[in-house]
N, C-alpha and C positions, 0 to 999 in steps of 0.2 A: 503494500500500500504506499510505500514511501514516495509520495508525489511532492513536487516542489510547491511550496505555498506561495500564492501571489499576494504580497503584502504591499504593493505599490501605492495603495490608497489609505493605508492605516499605520499607526505607530506599533511598535513591537509589544505593547502591553497585551494585545489580543493573543498573539501566537505564543509568547513567552508565558503568559499567565495560564493559558490553556494547557501548555505542555507541563507546567508545574503541578497540575492536578493529578495526584496519584490514582484517584478513582477513574478519571477519563483514560488514564494509561491501562488500568485494569481492564476496562471495557474495550480497549483497542481502538479508541476514538482519536482521530487526528484532524486538525484544521487543514483543509485543502485550499481554502480561499478566504481571505478576510479583506473587507473594504469598509468604507465609511457607512455604518449602519447595517452591515450585513456580514454574515459568517456562514460558511459551508463546512460541515464536519462529515467525514467519511468513517464508516465502521463496518466490520464484518461479523457474520454469524460465528460464534465460538462455542465449543462444548463448555458447559457450565453457566451459559447465559440464556438457556431456554427454559420454557415452562413444561408442564407435564405432557403436553401434546406435541412437543418438538418445536413449536414456534419460538421466535425470539421473545423473551419475557418483556412484558409491557413496561416494567421498571427501568430496563436498559434504554429503550427508545425515549422514554420520559426524561430520564436524567440527561441524556445527550441533547435532547431538544431544549431543556432548561439551560444547559450550558451554552448552547448555540444562541439562544435569546439573550442571555447575560452578557456574552461577549460582543454581540451586536450592539447592545447598549453601551457597554464600555468603550466601544470604538467612537462613540459620540459624546461621551462624558468628558468633563474637563480632565486634564492631565493629572491633577492631584486628587482625583476622585476615584471611587471604587463603586461597584454595584452589588446589590443583594436582591434576591427574589422575594417579592412580597407575596405573590400568589400566581398560580397558573391553572389552566383548564386544558385537559387533553381529550381529544376525541379519536377513538381507534376505529379506523374505517375498514380494515381487513386484517386477517392474521399475517404476521410478518414471517413469511415462509422462504424468503430468498436467501442469498449468500452475502450480498453487499448492500449496504444502506447509506443514504445520505440525509443529513438534517440540514435544512436551509432556513437559517434564522434571519430576521430583519426587524428593524425598528419601524413601527407603524406611526407612533406618536412620540417624537422626542420631547424632552422637558428638562427643567432644571432640577427638579426633585424626583420626578417619576417619569419613566418611559414605558410605553406599551409596545410589546414585541409580538411577532407571530413566527411560528416555525412549521414547516412541513417536513415530514419524514417520509422519504421515498425508498422503496425497494428499487435498486438500480441494476442488479444482476440476480437472476438471469433475465428478468423482465422489468419493465418500468411500471410501478404501481405506487400510488399514493397510499400510505398505510396509516398515517397519523397526522393530526394537526394540533397545534398547541397555541394558545394565547396566554401571554405572561406579562406581569406587571413588575417592573424593576425599580428599586429604590436607589437613588444616587447618593452615595455617602461622600459629602464634600470634605469634611475633616476626618482624616484617617485616625482611627483609634488604634494606638500601637500597643494596647495592653494585650491583644490577642484573644482567641476564643476560650482560652483556659482560665482567664481571670474573671472574677465576679465583677458584675456590673453594679453601679450604685443604685 
């Protein structure tokens, strides 16, 4: 899957940030294109990521779509900001029976505190099928909190 990432229209926060997520690495997901307000993520079916009927587990495509939405929003956020998911809704349109999939995230409504994003997840091999859609709301964190997730919040 090692495809060259097109980053001509976006800073490195998207590609570097995505690559630093160990969960996305575990799922075998890779950014294959990143632009202002959009991200494409490719991933393959793997043993251990299927549900009881042999289809790709819904949690896999949901997690990857959430990241595609988040990094789409990050590409439009101020350089000193970060993003967190507030909520998302997923619609599963057909079982994920293919071998290769692609999540195509994009910002629908940019904002200074909240961005609304959408993502389509496609089966790309052996056939082209839309398998899932997601609408997600992202919170723009303007002042980074350096205490980290393991520290108690006031």
